[in-house]
N, CA, C and O atoms as a Tripos MOL2 file, in Angstrom:
@<TRIPOS>MOLECULE
protein
  312   311    78     0     0
PROTEIN
NO_CHARGES

@<TRIPOS>ATOM
      1 N           0.8280   -1.1980    0.0000 N.3       1 THR1
      2 CA          0.0000    0.0000    0.0000 C.3       1 THR1
      3 C           0.8720    1.2620    0.0000 C.2       1 THR1
      4 O           2.0860    1.1960   -0.1910 O.2       1 THR1
      5 N           0.2350    2.3920    0.2150 N.am      2 LEU2
      6 CA          0.9390    3.6640    0.1610 C.3       2 LEU2
      7 C           1.9600    3.8130    1.2850 C.2       2 LEU2
      8 O           3.0320    4.3840    1.0840 O.2       2 LEU2
      9 N           1.6280    3.3010    2.4610 N.am      3 LEU3
     10 CA          2.5420    3.3910    3.5980 C.3       3 LEU3
     11 C           3.8310    2.6180    3.3330 C.2       3 LEU3
     12 O           4.9190    3.1220    3.6110 O.2       3 LEU3
     13 N           3.7240    1.4230    2.8080 N.am      4 SER4
     14 CA          4.9200    0.6290    2.5320 C.3       4 SER4
     15 C           5.7710    1.2780    1.4380 C.2       4 SER4
     16 O           7.0000    1.2080    1.4760 O.2       4 SER4
     17 N           5.1120    1.9070    0.4670 N.am      5 PHE5
     18 CA          5.8520    2.6000   -0.5790 C.3       5 PHE5
     19 C           6.6190    3.7930    0.0090 C.2       5 PHE5
     20 O           7.7620    4.0460   -0.3730 O.2       5 PHE5
     21 N           5.9970    4.5140    0.9270 N.am      6 ALA6
     22 CA          6.6380    5.6560    1.5670 C.3       6 ALA6
     23 C           7.8420    5.2070    2.4020 C.2       6 ALA6
     24 O           8.8810    5.8680    2.3930 O.2       6 ALA6
     25 N           7.7100    4.0970    3.1160 N.am      7 GLU7
     26 CA          8.8270    3.5620    3.9060 C.3       7 GLU7
     27 C           9.9770    3.1470    3.0030 C.2       7 GLU7
     28 O          11.1380    3.4080    3.3160 O.2       7 GLU7
     29 N           9.6620    2.5000    1.8780 N.am      8 MET8
     30 CA         10.6960    2.0820    0.9440 C.3       8 MET8
     31 C          11.4160    3.3000    0.3650 C.2       8 MET8
     32 O          12.6410    3.2940    0.2360 O.2       8 MET8
     33 N          10.6730    4.3230    0.0240 N.am      9 GLU9
     34 CA         11.2660    5.5550   -0.5150 C.3       9 GLU9
     35 C          12.1800    6.2140    0.5080 C.2       9 GLU9
     36 O          13.2610    6.6930    0.1640 O.2       9 GLU9
     37 N          11.7490    6.2370    1.7580 N.am     10 ARG10
     38 CA         12.5670    6.8230    2.8290 C.3      10 ARG10
     39 C          13.8530    6.0380    3.0140 C.2      10 ARG10
     40 O          14.9200    6.6290    3.1810 O.2      10 ARG10
     41 N          13.7680    4.7150    2.9870 N.am     11 ASP11
     42 CA         14.9640    3.8830    3.0990 C.3      11 ASP11
     43 C          15.9340    4.1490    1.9500 C.2      11 ASP11
     44 O          17.1470    4.1800    2.1540 O.2      11 ASP11
     45 N          15.4020    4.3400    0.7520 N.am     12 MET12
     46 CA         16.2600    4.6200   -0.4040 C.3      12 MET12
     47 C          16.9500    5.9820   -0.2440 C.2      12 MET12
     48 O          18.1200    6.1280   -0.5960 O.2      12 MET12
     49 N          16.2380    6.9610    0.2780 N.am     13 ILE13
     50 CA         16.8200    8.2810    0.5050 C.3      13 ILE13
     51 C          17.9590    8.1840    1.5070 C.2      13 ILE13
     52 O          19.0200    8.7760    1.3070 O.2      13 ILE13
     53 N          17.7440    7.4420    2.5820 N.am     14 ILE14
     54 CA         18.7790    7.2710    3.6070 C.3      14 ILE14
     55 C          20.0060    6.5840    3.0130 C.2      14 ILE14
     56 O          21.1340    7.0010    3.2750 O.2      14 ILE14
     57 N          19.7980    5.5390    2.2200 N.am     15 GLU15
     58 CA         20.9210    4.8400    1.5880 C.3      15 GLU15
     59 C          21.7160    5.7680    0.6760 C.2      15 GLU15
     60 O          22.9470    5.7650    0.7100 O.2      15 GLU15
     61 N          21.0240    6.5610   -0.1390 N.am     16 ARG16
     62 CA         21.7130    7.4810   -1.0470 C.3      16 ARG16
     63 C          22.4690    8.5590   -0.2700 C.2      16 ARG16
     64 O          23.5740    8.9430   -0.6530 O.2      16 ARG16
     65 N          21.8800    9.0410    0.8100 N.am     17 THR17
     66 CA         22.5340   10.0570    1.6250 C.3      17 THR17
     67 C          23.8090    9.4950    2.2480 C.2      17 THR17
     68 O          24.8550   10.1430    2.2270 O.2      17 THR17
     69 N          23.7160    8.2880    2.8030 N.am     18 GLN18
     70 CA         24.8860    7.6600    3.4100 C.3      18 GLN18
     71 C          25.9730    7.4080    2.3740 C.2      18 GLN18
     72 O          27.1550    7.6220    2.6470 O.2      18 GLN18
     73 N          25.5800    6.9530    1.1860 N.am     19 ALA19
     74 CA         26.5530    6.7110    0.1220 C.3      19 ALA19
     75 C          27.2350    8.0170   -0.2830 C.2      19 ALA19
     76 O          28.4390    8.0330   -0.5400 O.2      19 ALA19
     77 N          26.4830    9.0990   -0.3400 N.am     20 GLY20
     78 CA         27.0500   10.4030   -0.6680 C.3      20 GLY20
     79 C          28.0450   10.8770    0.3790 C.2      20 GLY20
     80 O          29.0790   11.4490    0.0350 O.2      20 GLY20
     81 N          27.7450   10.6460    1.6500 N.am     21 LYS21
     82 CA         28.6670   11.0230    2.7180 C.3      21 LYS21
     83 C          29.9600   10.2240    2.6370 C.2      21 LYS21
     84 O          31.0480   10.7750    2.8100 O.2      21 LYS21
     85 N          29.8410    8.9320    2.3760 N.am     22 ILE22
     86 CA         31.0290    8.0770    2.2440 C.3      22 ILE22
     87 C          31.8870    8.5540    1.0750 C.2      22 ILE22
     88 O          33.1060    8.6670    1.2000 O.2      22 ILE22
     89 N          31.2480    8.8340   -0.0590 N.am     23 PHE23
     90 CA         31.9740    9.3260   -1.2360 C.3      23 PHE23
     91 C          32.6830   10.6370   -0.9130 C.2      23 PHE23
     92 O          33.8420   10.8270   -1.2800 O.2      23 PHE23
     93 N          31.9850   11.5410   -0.2230 N.am     24 ALA24
     94 CA         32.5720   12.8370    0.1110 C.3      24 ALA24
     95 C          33.7640   12.6730    1.0470 C.2      24 ALA24
     96 O          34.7730   13.3590    0.8810 O.2      24 ALA24
     97 N          33.6660   11.7760    2.0280 N.am     25 ARG25
     98 CA         34.7860   11.5270    2.9500 C.3      25 ARG25
     99 C          36.0080   11.0030    2.1970 C.2      25 ARG25
    100 O          37.1390   11.3790    2.5050 O.2      25 ARG25
    101 N          35.7790   10.1410    1.2190 N.am     26 GLN26
    102 CA         36.8830    9.5390    0.4760 C.3      26 GLN26
    103 C          37.5210   10.5160   -0.5070 C.2      26 GLN26
    104 O          38.7220   10.4270   -0.7640 O.2      26 GLN26
    105 N          36.7530   11.4390   -1.0580 N.am     27 HIS27
    106 CA         37.2590   12.2940   -2.1260 C.3      27 HIS27
    107 C          37.5250   13.7430   -1.7140 C.2      27 HIS27
    108 O          38.0750   14.5120   -2.5030 O.2      27 HIS27
    109 N          37.1510   14.1200   -0.5130 N.am     28 ASN28
    110 CA         37.3650   15.4890   -0.0520 C.3      28 ASN28
    111 C          38.0640   15.4460    1.3040 C.2      28 ASN28
    112 O          37.4390   15.0990    2.3060 O.2      28 ASN28
    113 N          39.3480   15.7920    1.3520 N.am     29 PRO29
    114 CA         40.0720   15.7100    2.6270 C.3      29 PRO29
    115 C          39.5550   16.6990    3.6760 C.2      29 PRO29
    116 O          39.7910   16.5080    4.8690 O.2      29 PRO29
    117 N          38.8570   17.7440    3.2490 N.am     30 ASN30
    118 CA         38.3380   18.7390    4.1880 C.3      30 ASN30
    119 C          36.8670   18.5220    4.5220 C.2      30 ASN30
    120 O          36.2200   19.4260    5.0500 O.2      30 ASN30
    121 N          36.3280   17.3470    4.2280 N.am     31 TYR31
    122 CA         34.9040   17.0790    4.4460 C.3      31 TYR31
    123 C          34.5650   17.1090    5.9320 C.2      31 TYR31
    124 O          35.2180   16.4610    6.7500 O.2      31 TYR31
    125 N          33.5280   17.8770    6.2590 N.am     32 LYS32
    126 CA         33.0080   17.9140    7.6270 C.3      32 LYS32
    127 C          31.4990   17.9180    7.5430 C.2      32 LYS32
    128 O          30.9140   18.6430    6.7390 O.2      32 LYS32
    129 N          30.8700   17.1060    8.3770 N.am     33 GLU33
    130 CA         29.4150   17.0890    8.4140 C.3      33 GLU33
    131 C          28.9110   18.2310    9.2690 C.2      33 GLU33
    132 O          29.6200   18.7240   10.1470 O.2      33 GLU33
    133 N          27.6980   18.6460    9.0120 N.am     34 GLY34
    134 CA         27.0510   19.6450    9.8390 C.3      34 GLY34
    135 C          27.2570   21.0550    9.3400 C.2      34 GLY34
    136 O          27.9150   21.3000    8.3290 O.2      34 GLY34
    137 N          26.6860   21.9520   10.0680 N.am     35 ARG35
    138 CA         26.7450   23.3650    9.7180 C.3      35 ARG35
    139 C          28.1360   23.9110   10.0190 C.2      35 ARG35
    140 O          28.7150   23.5660   11.0500 O.2      35 ARG35
    141 N          28.6890   24.7570    9.1440 N.am     36 PRO36
    142 CA         30.0130   25.3230    9.4030 C.3      36 PRO36
    143 C          30.0060   26.2380   10.6260 C.2      36 PRO36
    144 O          28.9990   26.8830   10.9180 O.2      36 PRO36
    145 N          31.1090   26.2920   11.3230 N.am     37 LYS37
    146 CA         31.2320   27.1400   12.5060 C.3      37 LYS37
    147 C          31.2480   28.6020   12.0930 C.2      37 LYS37
    148 O          31.7320   28.9500   11.0160 O.2      37 LYS37
    149 N          30.7170   29.4520   12.9570 N.am     38 ARG38
    150 CA         30.7140   30.8940   12.7010 C.3      38 ARG38
    151 C          32.1450   31.4070   12.8520 C.2      38 ARG38
    152 O          32.8580   31.0080   13.7730 O.2      38 ARG38
    153 N          32.5530   32.2750   11.9610 N.am     39 LYS39
    154 CA         33.9210   32.8000   11.9590 C.3      39 LYS39
    155 C          34.0120   34.1000   12.7520 C.2      39 LYS39
    156 O          33.0430   34.8510   12.8630 O.2      39 LYS39
    157 N          35.1930   34.3450   13.2960 N.am     40 LYS40
    158 CA         35.4630   35.6010   13.9900 C.3      40 LYS40
    159 C          35.9720   36.6080   12.9620 C.2      40 LYS40
    160 O          37.1350   37.0100   13.0000 O.2      40 LYS40
    161 N          35.0980   37.0100   12.0490 N.am     41 ASP41
    162 CA         35.4960   37.9420   10.9920 C.3      41 ASP41
    163 C          35.2230   39.3860   11.4090 C.2      41 ASP41
    164 O          34.7510   39.6470   12.5160 O.2      41 ASP41
    165 N          35.5260   40.3100   10.5120 N.am     42 SER42
    166 CA         35.4080   41.7320   10.8410 C.3      42 SER42
    167 C          33.9540   42.1510   11.0940 C.2      42 SER42
    168 O          33.6980   42.9990   11.9490 O.2      42 SER42
    169 N          33.0050   41.5680   10.3590 N.am     43 ARG43
    170 CA         31.5960   41.9190   10.5700 C.3      43 ARG43
    171 C          31.1350   41.4920   11.9540 C.2      43 ARG43
    172 O          30.4830   42.2590   12.6630 O.2      43 ARG43
    173 N          31.4760   40.2640   12.3370 N.am     44 ASN44
    174 CA         31.0780   39.7840   13.6570 C.3      44 ASN44
    175 C          31.7720   40.5780   14.7580 C.2      44 ASN44
    176 O          31.1860   40.8160   15.8140 O.2      44 ASN44
    177 N          33.0260   40.9940   14.5160 N.am     45 MET45
    178 CA         33.7350   41.8160   15.4930 C.3      45 MET45
    179 C          33.0330   43.1660   15.6420 C.2      45 MET45
    180 O          32.9130   43.6820   16.7540 O.2      45 MET45
    181 N          32.5670   43.7440   14.5220 N.am     46 ALA46
    182 CA         31.8460   45.0180   14.5740 C.3      46 ALA46
    183 C          30.5360   44.8690   15.3490 C.2      46 ALA46
    184 O          30.1740   45.7390   16.1400 O.2      46 ALA46
    185 N          29.8370   43.7720   15.1180 N.am     47 ILE47
    186 CA         28.5890   43.5150   15.8490 C.3      47 ILE47
    187 C          28.8750   43.3840   17.3390 C.2      47 ILE47
    188 O          28.1390   43.9230   18.1650 O.2      47 ILE47
    189 N          29.9410   42.6710   17.6800 N.am     48 PHE48
    190 CA         30.3090   42.4840   19.0810 C.3      48 PHE48
    191 C          30.6250   43.8270   19.7400 C.2      48 PHE48
    192 O          30.1350   44.1160   20.8310 O.2      48 PHE48
    193 N          31.4410   44.6420   19.0780 N.am     49 GLU49
    194 CA         31.8250   45.9310   19.6550 C.3      49 GLU49
    195 C          30.6150   46.8590   19.7910 C.2      49 GLU49
    196 O          30.4870   47.5690   20.7880 O.2      49 GLU49
    197 N          29.7380   46.8530   18.8030 N.am     50 TYR50
    198 CA         28.5280   47.6700   18.8620 C.3      50 TYR50
    199 C          27.6270   47.2170   20.0100 C.2      50 TYR50
    200 O          27.0310   48.0390   20.7060 O.2      50 TYR50
    201 N          27.5360   45.9090   20.1960 N.am     51 SER51
    202 CA         26.6450   45.3820   21.2310 C.3      51 SER51
    203 C          27.1710   45.6510   22.6390 C.2      51 SER51
    204 O          26.4170   45.5570   23.6070 O.2      51 SER51
    205 N          28.4540   45.9850   22.7620 N.am     52 ASN52
    206 CA         28.9940   46.3090   24.0910 C.3      52 ASN52
    207 C          28.4920   47.6560   24.5930 C.2      52 ASN52
    208 O          28.4070   47.8750   25.8010 O.2      52 ASN52
    209 N          28.1590   48.5620   23.6740 N.am     53 SER53
    210 CA         27.7000   49.8850   24.0880 C.3      53 SER53
    211 C          26.2120   50.1210   23.7970 C.2      53 SER53
    212 O          25.6900   51.2080   24.0470 O.2      53 SER53
    213 N          25.5390   49.0970   23.2700 N.am     54 HIS54
    214 CA         24.1110   49.1990   22.9720 C.3      54 HIS54
    215 C          23.4170   47.9280   23.4740 C.2      54 HIS54
    216 O          24.0710   46.9520   23.8420 O.2      54 HIS54
    217 N          22.1000   47.9600   23.4800 N.am     55 THR55
    218 CA         21.3630   46.7570   23.8740 C.3      55 THR55
    219 C          21.4230   45.7330   22.7410 C.2      55 THR55
    220 O          21.7500   46.0580   21.5990 O.2      55 THR55
    221 N          21.1040   44.5130   23.0850 N.am     56 VAL56
    222 CA         21.0820   43.4380   22.0870 C.3      56 VAL56
    223 C          20.0660   43.7550   20.9970 C.2      56 VAL56
    224 O          20.3190   43.5310   19.8130 O.2      56 VAL56
    225 N          18.9100   44.2790   21.4090 N.am     57 LYS57
    226 CA         17.8630   44.6060   20.4430 C.3      57 LYS57
    227 C          18.3150   45.7080   19.4850 C.2      57 LYS57
    228 O          18.0600   45.6260   18.2830 O.2      57 LYS57
    229 N          18.9890   46.7450   20.0110 N.am     58 GLU58
    230 CA         19.4920   47.8200   19.1590 C.3      58 GLU58
    231 C          20.5460   47.3120   18.1830 C.2      58 GLU58
    232 O          20.5560   47.7000   17.0150 O.2      58 GLU58
    233 N          21.4220   46.4540   18.6590 N.am     59 ALA59
    234 CA         22.4560   45.8910   17.7900 C.3      59 ALA59
    235 C          21.8300   45.0380   16.6960 C.2      59 ALA59
    236 O          22.2600   45.0870   15.5430 O.2      59 ALA59
    237 N          20.8270   44.2650   17.0510 N.am     60 ALA60
    238 CA         20.1480   43.4190   16.0710 C.3      60 ALA60
    239 C          19.4980   44.2660   14.9870 C.2      60 ALA60
    240 O          19.5880   43.9420   13.8030 O.2      60 ALA60
    241 N          18.8500   45.3410   15.3870 N.am     61 GLU61
    242 CA         18.1900   46.2180   14.4200 C.3      61 GLU61
    243 C          19.2080   46.9550   13.5520 C.2      61 GLU61
    244 O          18.9810   47.1450   12.3580 O.2      61 GLU61
    245 N          20.3250   47.3690   14.1440 N.am     62 ALA62
    246 CA         21.3480   48.1120   13.4020 C.3      62 ALA62
    247 C          21.9880   47.2450   12.3150 C.2      62 ALA62
    248 O          22.3090   47.7370   11.2340 O.2      62 ALA62
    249 N          22.1710   45.9580   12.6030 N.am     63 PHE63
    250 CA         22.8410   45.0620   11.6490 C.3      63 PHE63
    251 C          21.8610   44.1680   10.8930 C.2      63 PHE63
    252 O          22.2700   43.3160   10.1050 O.2      63 PHE63
    253 N          20.5670   44.3670   11.1370 N.am     64 ASN64
    254 CA         19.5160   43.6020   10.4540 C.3      64 ASN64
    255 C          19.6710   42.0950   10.6650 C.2      64 ASN64
    256 O          19.5930   41.3100    9.7200 O.2      64 ASN64
    257 N          19.8900   41.7100   11.9220 N.am     65 ILE65
    258 CA         19.9830   40.2940   12.2940 C.3      65 ILE65
    259 C          19.0880   40.0790   13.5090 C.2      65 ILE65
    260 O          18.5610   41.0370   14.0750 O.2      65 ILE65
    261 N          18.9190   38.8400   13.9020 N.am     66 SER66
    262 CA         18.0560   38.5570   15.0440 C.3      66 SER66
    263 C          18.8120   38.8110   16.3530 C.2      66 SER66
    264 O          20.0390   38.7240   16.3940 O.2      66 SER66
    265 N          18.0680   39.1260   17.4240 N.am     67 PRO67
    266 CA         18.7080   39.3080   18.7270 C.3      67 PRO67
    267 C          19.4650   38.0450   19.1850 C.2      67 PRO67
    268 O          20.5020   38.1390   19.8420 O.2      67 PRO67
    269 N          18.9440   36.8970   18.8380 N.am     68 ARG68
    270 CA         19.6150   35.6510   19.2160 C.3      68 ARG68
    271 C          20.9860   35.5460   18.5540 C.2      68 ARG68
    272 O          21.9310   35.0510   19.1670 O.2      68 ARG68
    273 N          21.1040   36.0060   17.3130 N.am     69 THR69
    274 CA         22.3870   35.9890   16.6250 C.3      69 THR69
    275 C          23.3750   36.9230   17.3200 C.2      69 THR69
    276 O          24.5560   36.5980   17.4440 O.2      69 THR69
    277 N          22.8980   38.0770   17.7690 N.am     70 VAL70
    278 CA         23.7640   39.0040   18.5040 C.3      70 VAL70
    279 C          24.2650   38.3360   19.7800 C.2      70 VAL70
    280 O          25.4440   38.4460   20.1170 O.2      70 VAL70
    281 N          23.3810   37.6490   20.4860 N.am     71 GLN71
    282 CA         23.7820   36.9560   21.7040 C.3      71 GLN71
    283 C          24.8220   35.8750   21.4010 C.2      71 GLN71
    284 O          25.7730   35.6960   22.1610 O.2      71 GLN71
    285 N          24.6410   35.1670   20.3040 N.am     72 TYR72
    286 CA         25.5720   34.1220   19.9280 C.3      72 TYR72
    287 C          26.9460   34.7110   19.6120 C.2      72 TYR72
    288 O          27.9690   34.1530   20.0070 O.2      72 TYR72
    289 N          26.9670   35.8360   18.9020 N.am     73 ILE73
    290 CA         28.2360   36.4820   18.5500 C.3      73 ILE73
    291 C          28.9370   36.9980   19.8120 C.2      73 ILE73
    292 O          30.1580   36.8980   19.9290 O.2      73 ILE73
    293 N          28.1680   37.5470   20.7490 N.am     74 LYS74
    294 CA         28.7620   38.0050   22.0050 C.3      74 LYS74
    295 C          29.4100   36.8290   22.7460 C.2      74 LYS74
    296 O          30.4940   36.9710   23.3110 O.2      74 LYS74
    297 N          28.7550   35.6900   22.7400 N.am     75 LYS75
    298 CA         29.2860   34.4920   23.3680 C.3      75 LYS75
    299 C          30.5440   34.0070   22.6490 C.2      75 LYS75
    300 O          31.4780   33.5190   23.2860 O.2      75 LYS75
    301 N          30.5670   34.1410   21.3380 N.am     76 LEU76
    302 CA         31.7020   33.6990   20.5310 C.3      76 LEU76
    303 C          32.9800   34.4620   20.8890 C.2      76 LEU76
    304 O          34.0620   33.8750   20.9120 O.2      76 LEU76
    305 N          32.8650   35.7600   21.1660 N.am     77 PHE77
    306 CA         34.0410   36.5800   21.4290 C.3      77 PHE77
    307 C          34.4350   36.6360   22.9110 C.2      77 PHE77
    308 O          35.4200   37.2870   23.2570 O.2      77 PHE77
    309 N          33.7050   35.9850   23.7600 N.am     78 ARG78
    310 CA         34.0630   35.9680   25.1890 C.3      78 ARG78
    311 C          35.0140   34.8560   25.5060 C.2      78 ARG78
    312 O          35.4160   34.6980   26.6590 O.2      78 ARG78
@<TRIPOS>BOND
     1     1     2 1
     2     2     3 1
     3     3     4 2
     4     3     5 am
     5     5     6 1
     6     6     7 1
     7     7     8 2
     8     7     9 am
     9     9    10 1
    10    10    11 1
    11    11    12 2
    12    11    13 am
    13    13    14 1
    14    14    15 1
    15    15    16 2
    16    15    17 am
    17    17    18 1
    18    18    19 1
    19    19    20 2
    20    19    21 am
    21    21    22 1
    22    22    23 1
    23    23    24 2
    24    23    25 am
    25    25    26 1
    26    26    27 1
    27    27    28 2
    28    27    29 am
    29    29    30 1
    30    30    31 1
    31    31    32 2
    32    31    33 am
    33    33    34 1
    34    34    35 1
    35    35    36 2
    36    35    37 am
    37    37    38 1
    38    38    39 1
    39    39    40 2
    40    39    41 am
    41    41    42 1
    42    42    43 1
    43    43    44 2
    44    43    45 am
    45    45    46 1
    46    46    47 1
    47    47    48 2
    48    47    49 am
    49    49    50 1
    50    50    51 1
    51    51    52 2
    52    51    53 am
    53    53    54 1
    54    54    55 1
    55    55    56 2
    56    55    57 am
    57    57    58 1
    58    58    59 1
    59    59    60 2
    60    59    61 am
    61    61    62 1
    62    62    63 1
    63    63    64 2
    64    63    65 am
    65    65    66 1
    66    66    67 1
    67    67    68 2
    68    67    69 am
    69    69    70 1
    70    70    71 1
    71    71    72 2
    72    71    73 am
    73    73    74 1
    74    74    75 1
    75    75    76 2
    76    75    77 am
    77    77    78 1
    78    78    79 1
    79    79    80 2
    80    79    81 am
    81    81    82 1
    82    82    83 1
    83    83    84 2
    84    83    85 am
    85    85    86 1
    86    86    87 1
    87    87    88 2
    88    87    89 am
    89    89    90 1
    90    90    91 1
    91    91    92 2
    92    91    93 am
    93    93    94 1
    94    94    95 1
    95    95    96 2
    96    95    97 am
    97    97    98 1
    98    98    99 1
    99    99   100 2
   100    99   101 am
   101   101   102 1
   102   102   103 1
   103   103   104 2
   104   103   105 am
   105   105   106 1
   106   106   107 1
   107   107   108 2
   108   107   109 am
   109   109   110 1
   110   110   111 1
   111   111   112 2
   112   111   113 am
   113   113   114 1
   114   114   115 1
   115   115   116 2
   116   115   117 am
   117   117   118 1
   118   118   119 1
   119   119   120 2
   120   119   121 am
   121   121   122 1
   122   122   123 1
   123   123   124 2
   124   123   125 am
   125   125   126 1
   126   126   127 1
   127   127   128 2
   128   127   129 am
   129   129   130 1
   130   130   131 1
   131   131   132 2
   132   131   133 am
   133   133   134 1
   134   134   135 1
   135   135   136 2
   136   135   137 am
   137   137   138 1
   138   138   139 1
   139   139   140 2
   140   139   141 am
   141   141   142 1
   142   142   143 1
   143   143   144 2
   144   143   145 am
   145   145   146 1
   146   146   147 1
   147   147   148 2
   148   147   149 am
   149   149   150 1
   150   150   151 1
   151   151   152 2
   152   151   153 am
   153   153   154 1
   154   154   155 1
   155   155   156 2
   156   155   157 am
   157   157   158 1
   158   158   159 1
   159   159   160 2
   160   159   161 am
   161   161   162 1
   162   162   163 1
   163   163   164 2
   164   163   165 am
   165   165   166 1
   166   166   167 1
   167   167   168 2
   168   167   169 am
   169   169   170 1
   170   170   171 1
   171   171   172 2
   172   171   173 am
   173   173   174 1
   174   174   175 1
   175   175   176 2
   176   175   177 am
   177   177   178 1
   178   178   179 1
   179   179   180 2
   180   179   181 am
   181   181   182 1
   182   182   183 1
   183   183   184 2
   184   183   185 am
   185   185   186 1
   186   186   187 1
   187   187   188 2
   188   187   189 am
   189   189   190 1
   190   190   191 1
   191   191   192 2
   192   191   193 am
   193   193   194 1
   194   194   195 1
   195   195   196 2
   196   195   197 am
   197   197   198 1
   198   198   199 1
   199   199   200 2
   200   199   201 am
   201   201   202 1
   202   202   203 1
   203   203   204 2
   204   203   205 am
   205   205   206 1
   206   206   207 1
   207   207   208 2
   208   207   209 am
   209   209   210 1
   210   210   211 1
   211   211   212 2
   212   211   213 am
   213   213   214 1
   214   214   215 1
   215   215   216 2
   216   215   217 am
   217   217   218 1
   218   218   219 1
   219   219   220 2
   220   219   221 am
   221   221   222 1
   222   222   223 1
   223   223   224 2
   224   223   225 am
   225   225   226 1
   226   226   227 1
   227   227   228 2
   228   227   229 am
   229   229   230 1
   230   230   231 1
   231   231   232 2
   232   231   233 am
   233   233   234 1
   234   234   235 1
   235   235   236 2
   236   235   237 am
   237   237   238 1
   238   238   239 1
   239   239   240 2
   240   239   241 am
   241   241   242 1
   242   242   243 1
   243   243   244 2
   244   243   245 am
   245   245   246 1
   246   246   247 1
   247   247   248 2
   248   247   249 am
   249   249   250 1
   250   250   251 1
   251   251   252 2
   252   251   253 am
   253   253   254 1
   254   254   255 1
   255   255   256 2
   256   255   257 am
   257   257   258 1
   258   258   259 1
   259   259   260 2
   260   259   261 am
   261   261   262 1
   262   262   263 1
   263   263   264 2
   264   263   265 am
   265   265   266 1
   266   266   267 1
   267   267   268 2
   268   267   269 am
   269   269   270 1
   270   270   271 1
   271   271   272 2
   272   271   273 am
   273   273   274 1
   274   274   275 1
   275   275   276 2
   276   275   277 am
   277   277   278 1
   278   278   279 1
   279   279   280 2
   280   279   281 am
   281   281   282 1
   282   282   283 1
   283   283   284 2
   284   283   285 am
   285   285   286 1
   286   286   287 1
   287   287   288 2
   288   287   289 am
   289   289   290 1
   290   290   291 1
   291   291   292 2
   292   291   293 am
   293   293   294 1
   294   294   295 1
   295   295   296 2
   296   295   297 am
   297   297   298 1
   298   298   299 1
   299   299   300 2
   300   299   301 am
   301   301   302 1
   302   302   303 1
   303   303   304 2
   304   303   305 am
   305   305   306 1
   306   306   307 1
   307   307   308 2
   308   307   309 am
   309   309   310 1
   310   310   311 1
   311   311   312 2
@<TRIPOS>SUBSTRUCTURE
     1 THR1         2 RESIDUE 1 A THR
     2 LEU2         6 RESIDUE 1 A LEU
     3 LEU3        10 RESIDUE 1 A LEU
     4 SER4        14 RESIDUE 1 A SER
     5 PHE5        18 RESIDUE 1 A PHE
     6 ALA6        22 RESIDUE 1 A ALA
     7 GLU7        26 RESIDUE 1 A GLU
     8 MET8        30 RESIDUE 1 A MET
     9 GLU9        34 RESIDUE 1 A GLU
    10 ARG10       38 RESIDUE 1 A ARG
    11 ASP11       42 RESIDUE 1 A ASP
    12 MET12       46 RESIDUE 1 A MET
    13 ILE13       50 RESIDUE 1 A ILE
    14 ILE14       54 RESIDUE 1 A ILE
    15 GLU15       58 RESIDUE 1 A GLU
    16 ARG16       62 RESIDUE 1 A ARG
    17 THR17       66 RESIDUE 1 A THR
    18 GLN18       70 RESIDUE 1 A GLN
    19 ALA19       74 RESIDUE 1 A ALA
    20 GLY20       78 RESIDUE 1 A GLY
    21 LYS21       82 RESIDUE 1 A LYS
    22 ILE22       86 RESIDUE 1 A ILE
    23 PHE23       90 RESIDUE 1 A PHE
    24 ALA24       94 RESIDUE 1 A ALA
    25 ARG25       98 RESIDUE 1 A ARG
    26 GLN26      102 RESIDUE 1 A GLN
    27 HIS27      106 RESIDUE 1 A HIS
    28 ASN28      110 RESIDUE 1 A ASN
    29 PRO29      114 RESIDUE 1 A PRO
    30 ASN30      118 RESIDUE 1 A ASN
    31 TYR31      122 RESIDUE 1 A TYR
    32 LYS32      126 RESIDUE 1 A LYS
    33 GLU33      130 RESIDUE 1 A GLU
    34 GLY34      134 RESIDUE 1 A GLY
    35 ARG35      138 RESIDUE 1 A ARG
    36 PRO36      142 RESIDUE 1 A PRO
    37 LYS37      146 RESIDUE 1 A LYS
    38 ARG38      150 RESIDUE 1 A ARG
    39 LYS39      154 RESIDUE 1 A LYS
    40 LYS40      158 RESIDUE 1 A LYS
    41 ASP41      162 RESIDUE 1 A ASP
    42 SER42      166 RESIDUE 1 A SER
    43 ARG43      170 RESIDUE 1 A ARG
    44 ASN44      174 RESIDUE 1 A ASN
    45 MET45      178 RESIDUE 1 A MET
    46 ALA46      182 RESIDUE 1 A ALA
    47 ILE47      186 RESIDUE 1 A ILE
    48 PHE48      190 RESIDUE 1 A PHE
    49 GLU49      194 RESIDUE 1 A GLU
    50 TYR50      198 RESIDUE 1 A TYR
    51 SER51      202 RESIDUE 1 A SER
    52 ASN52      206 RESIDUE 1 A ASN
    53 SER53      210 RESIDUE 1 A SER
    54 HIS54      214 RESIDUE 1 A HIS
    55 THR55      218 RESIDUE 1 A THR
    56 VAL56      222 RESIDUE 1 A VAL
    57 LYS57      226 RESIDUE 1 A LYS
    58 GLU58      230 RESIDUE 1 A GLU
    59 ALA59      234 RESIDUE 1 A ALA
    60 ALA60      238 RESIDUE 1 A ALA
    61 GLU61      242 RESIDUE 1 A GLU
    62 ALA62      246 RESIDUE 1 A ALA
    63 PHE63      250 RESIDUE 1 A PHE
    64 ASN64      254 RESIDUE 1 A ASN
    65 ILE65      258 RESIDUE 1 A ILE
    66 SER66      262 RESIDUE 1 A SER
    67 PRO67      266 RESIDUE 1 A PRO
    68 ARG68      270 RESIDUE 1 A ARG
    69 THR69      274 RESIDUE 1 A THR
    70 VAL70      278 RESIDUE 1 A VAL
    71 GLN71      282 RESIDUE 1 A GLN
    72 TYR72      286 RESIDUE 1 A TYR
    73 ILE73      290 RESIDUE 1 A ILE
    74 LYS74      294 RESIDUE 1 A LYS
    75 LYS75      298 RESIDUE 1 A LYS
    76 LEU76      302 RESIDUE 1 A LEU
    77 PHE77      306 RESIDUE 1 A PHE
    78 ARG78      310 RESIDUE 1 A ARG
């Protein structure tokens, strides 16, 4: 039925994903899974310095980012 077809399709997706990861590990020496780490670049440094003299909300509005991102950047530079 439809449920068994959906399960089979999901299993095929998982197999293809795993095969792709294995291929990437073998052919890319810099392969890393997951989201890349945030960098301590000049923009993030500017956000950090601005947030030291302003509220998190003001910094978020000034740089057009979310307040949570400002908090994360502040944590990154501590």
